[in-house]
C-alpha positions in Angstrom: -84.3 212.3 -51.2 -81.5 213.9 -53.1 -79.0 211.5 -54.6 -75.7 213.0 -55.8 -75.8 213.0 -59.6 -72.6 210.9 -59.8 -74.2 208.3 -57.7 -77.4 208.6 -59.8 -75.4 207.9 -62.9 -73.9 204.7 -61.4 -77.4 203.5 -60.4 -78.7 204.3 -63.9 -76.0 202.1 -65.6 -76.6 199.3 -63.1 -80.3 199.5 -63.7 -79.8 199.2 -67.4 -77.5 196.2 -67.0 -80.1 194.5 -64.9 -82.7 195.1 -67.6 -80.4 193.5 -70.2 -80.0 190.4 -68.0 -83.8 190.3 -67.5 -84.3 190.4 -71.2 -82.2 187.3 -71.8 -83.8 185.6 -68.8 -87.3 186.1 -70.1 -86.3 184.7 -73.5 -85.8 181.4 -71.6 -88.3 181.6 -68.8 -91.9 182.8 -69.5 -93.2 185.1 -66.8 -96.1 183.0 -65.2 -99.1 185.4 -65.4 -102.0 185.8 -67.7 -102.3 182.9 -70.1 -99.0 181.6 -68.8 -100.0 181.6 -65.1 -98.9 178.6 -63.1 -99.4 177.5 -59.5 -95.8 176.1 -59.5 -94.6 179.6 -58.7 -96.2 179.7 -55.2 -99.4 181.4 -53.7 -101.8 183.0 -56.1 -103.9 186.2 -56.1 -106.9 187.1 -58.2 -105.9 188.8 -61.4 -107.8 192.0 -60.7 -106.2 192.6 -57.3 -102.8 191.5 -58.5 -102.8 194.1 -61.3 -104.2 196.8 -58.9 -101.5 196.1 -56.2 -98.7 195.7 -58.8 -99.4 199.0 -60.6 -100.5 201.2 -57.7 -97.0 202.0 -56.4 -96.1 203.6 -59.8 -99.1 205.9 -59.6 -98.8 206.7 -55.9 -95.0 207.4 -56.0 -95.3 209.6 -59.1 -98.2 211.6 -57.6 -96.0 212.2 -54.6 -93.3 213.6 -56.9 -95.9 215.7 -58.8 -97.1 217.3 -55.6 -93.5 217.9 -54.5 -92.6 219.4 -57.8 -95.8 221.4 -58.5 -94.6 224.6 -56.7 -91.3 224.7 -58.6 -92.8 226.1 -61.8 -91.5 223.4 -64.0 -94.3 223.1 -66.5 -92.5 220.6 -68.8 -91.8 218.3 -65.9 -95.4 218.5 -64.7 -96.6 217.5 -68.2 -94.1 214.6 -68.3 -95.3 213.4 -64.8 -98.9 213.9 -66.0 -98.4 211.6 -69.0 -96.8 209.0 -66.8 -99.8 209.2 -64.4 -102.3 209.0 -67.3 -100.9 205.6 -68.3 -100.8 204.3 -64.7 -104.2 205.6 -63.8 -105.6 203.4 -66.5 -103.4 200.5 -65.5 -104.3 200.8 -61.8 -107.9 202.0 -61.6 -109.6 201.1 -64.9 -107.8 198.2 -66.7 -107.9 195.5 -63.9 -111.6 195.8 -63.4 -112.4 195.6 -67.2 -110.8 192.2 -67.5 -113.1 189.2 -68.1 -110.8 186.9 -66.1 -113.1 185.6 -63.4 -111.4 182.8 -61.5 -108.0 183.5 -63.1 -105.0 184.2 -60.8 -101.4 185.3 -60.9 -98.5 184.3 -58.6 -98.0 186.6 -55.6 -94.3 186.5 -56.6 -95.1 188.1 -59.9 -97.2 190.8 -58.1 -94.3 191.6 -55.7 -91.7 191.7 -58.5 -94.0 194.2 -60.3 -94.3 196.2 -57.1 -90.5 196.2 -56.7 -89.9 197.3 -60.3 -92.5 200.1 -60.2 -91.2 201.5 -56.9 -87.6 201.6 -58.2 -88.5 202.8 -61.7 -90.8 205.6 -60.5 -88.4 206.7 -57.8 -85.6 207.1 -60.3 -87.9 209.0 -62.7 -89.4 211.2 -59.9 -86.1 211.9 -58.3 -84.7 213.0 -61.6 -87.7 215.2 -62.4 -87.6 216.8 -59.0 -83.9 217.5 -58.6 -82.0 217.3 -61.9 -84.4 218.1 -64.8 -83.9 221.4 -66.5 -86.2 222.4 -69.4 -86.7 225.9 -70.6 -89.8 227.3 -72.3 -88.3 226.4 -75.7 -88.5 222.7 -74.9 -92.2 222.7 -76.1 -91.1 223.6 -79.6 -88.1 221.3 -79.6 -88.3 218.5 -82.2 -87.7 215.9 -79.5 -90.6 217.0 -77.4 -92.9 217.3 -80.4 -91.9 213.9 -81.9 -92.0 212.2 -78.5 -95.4 213.4 -77.5 -96.9 212.4 -80.8 -95.4 208.9 -80.5 -96.6 208.7 -76.9 -100.2 209.3 -77.8 -100.1 207.1 -80.8 -98.7 204.3 -78.7 -101.2 205.0 -75.9 -104.1 204.9 -78.4 -102.8 201.6 -80.0 -102.4 200.1 -76.5 -105.8 201.1 -75.3 -107.6 200.1 -78.5 -105.9 196.7 -78.7 -106.6 196.0 -75.0 -110.3 197.0 -75.6 -110.5 194.6 -78.5 -109.0 191.7 -76.5 -111.3 192.4 -73.6 -114.3 192.3 -75.9 -113.3 189.0 -77.5 -114.9 187.4 -74.4 -118.4 187.7 -73.2 -118.7 188.5 -69.5 -118.9 184.8 -68.4 -116.4 183.4 -70.8 -112.8 182.6 -69.9 -111.6 180.7 -73.1 -109.1 182.4 -75.4 -109.9 183.2 -79.0 -107.9 184.3 -82.0 -108.1 188.1 -82.3 -109.0 189.4 -85.7 -108.9 192.7 -87.5 -107.0 196.0 -87.3 -103.3 195.6 -86.2 -104.0 192.0 -85.1 -103.8 191.1 -88.8 -100.1 192.1 -88.6 -99.0 191.1 -85.1 -100.2 188.9 -82.3 -99.7 191.6 -79.6 -100.5 195.2 -80.9 -101.3 196.1 -77.3 -97.6 195.4 -76.4 -96.4 197.1 -79.6 -98.4 200.2 -78.6 -96.8 200.3 -75.1 -93.4 200.0 -76.7 -94.2 203.0 -79.0 -95.7 204.9 -76.0 -92.6 204.6 -73.8 -90.2 205.2 -76.7 -92.1 208.5 -77.2 -91.8 209.2 -73.5 -88.1 208.7 -73.6 -87.7 211.0 -76.5 -89.9 213.8 -75.1 -88.1 213.6 -71.7 -84.7 213.1 -73.2 -83.1 212.0 -69.9 -81.5 208.9 -68.4 -84.3 207.4 -66.4 -86.9 207.7 -69.2 -84.4 205.9 -71.5 -83.9 203.3 -68.8 -87.7 202.9 -68.5 -88.0 202.2 -72.2 -85.2 199.7 -72.1 -86.9 197.9 -69.2 -90.2 198.0 -71.1 -88.6 196.4 -74.2 -86.8 193.9 -72.0 -90.1 192.7 -70.6 -92.5 193.1 -73.4 -90.6 191.8 -76.4 -90.0 188.4 -74.8 -93.6 188.4 -73.6 -94.9 189.1 -77.1 -92.8 186.3 -78.5 -94.1 183.9 -75.8 -97.7 185.0 -76.6 -97.0 184.4 -80.3 -95.7 180.9 -79.7 -98.7 180.2 -77.4 -101.2 181.2 -80.1 -99.5 179.1 -82.7 -99.5 176.0 -80.4 -103.1 176.5 -79.3 -104.7 177.2 -82.6 -103.9 175.1 -85.6 -105.4 177.7 -87.9 -103.5 180.6 -86.5 -102.5 183.1 -89.3 -99.0 182.1 -90.4 -98.2 185.6 -91.7 -98.6 187.3 -88.3 -95.5 188.4 -86.4 -95.2 188.7 -82.6 -94.9 192.5 -82.0 -93.2 194.3 -84.9 -95.0 194.1 -88.2 -93.1 192.1 -90.9 -90.0 191.9 -88.6 -90.5 190.1 -85.3 
């Protein structure tokens, strides 16, 4: 579906404005999933299936745009789409089934809100990549591409390693939370979220377009308040929680 670029710009600014509103909302209201899950938010679904169904649209929609774009000889765009799919393949196919969260659930409302975001976000990205993106062969040596792809993989590595450490805090039959120790956990409560912020900041830089920037703003609007909520939760649950740790940005926040 081709959206006129003028209309696309309006949608982009509205999408950014919604992200800013969501940021301030999430500073007041903690999204009720994971350790903050609550039955007060309506019907629940098992964590594994909630994550799978929530993230699947992002992967499916972007694969559609990849197939649609593949014959257009846009190598840079294909790499960008591939990086996006790399993240969401892990989030959809691998991550949910590695979690030791037997018996834990998330509200169906949260799952559907994630589905809605992923469809909108991926459509905006995919539509831009397919119809508006223009990168010549020199883009691969541009400082923005080089800086962005380095940041993307650094963030991806931090995110995956931190997730792996959190998953292995629990034995297969355990459900209780523990204080993570070592590596970047000595600096922040949520290095997994910090890694994801770095990852999508890198993606926005290497793509250097409106929807990738919007995606990073949405990521920050969601993950920064969530990291702050996790940090408060840790401090309330564990009396011996390290006082020097920050929430998501070492020494700052």
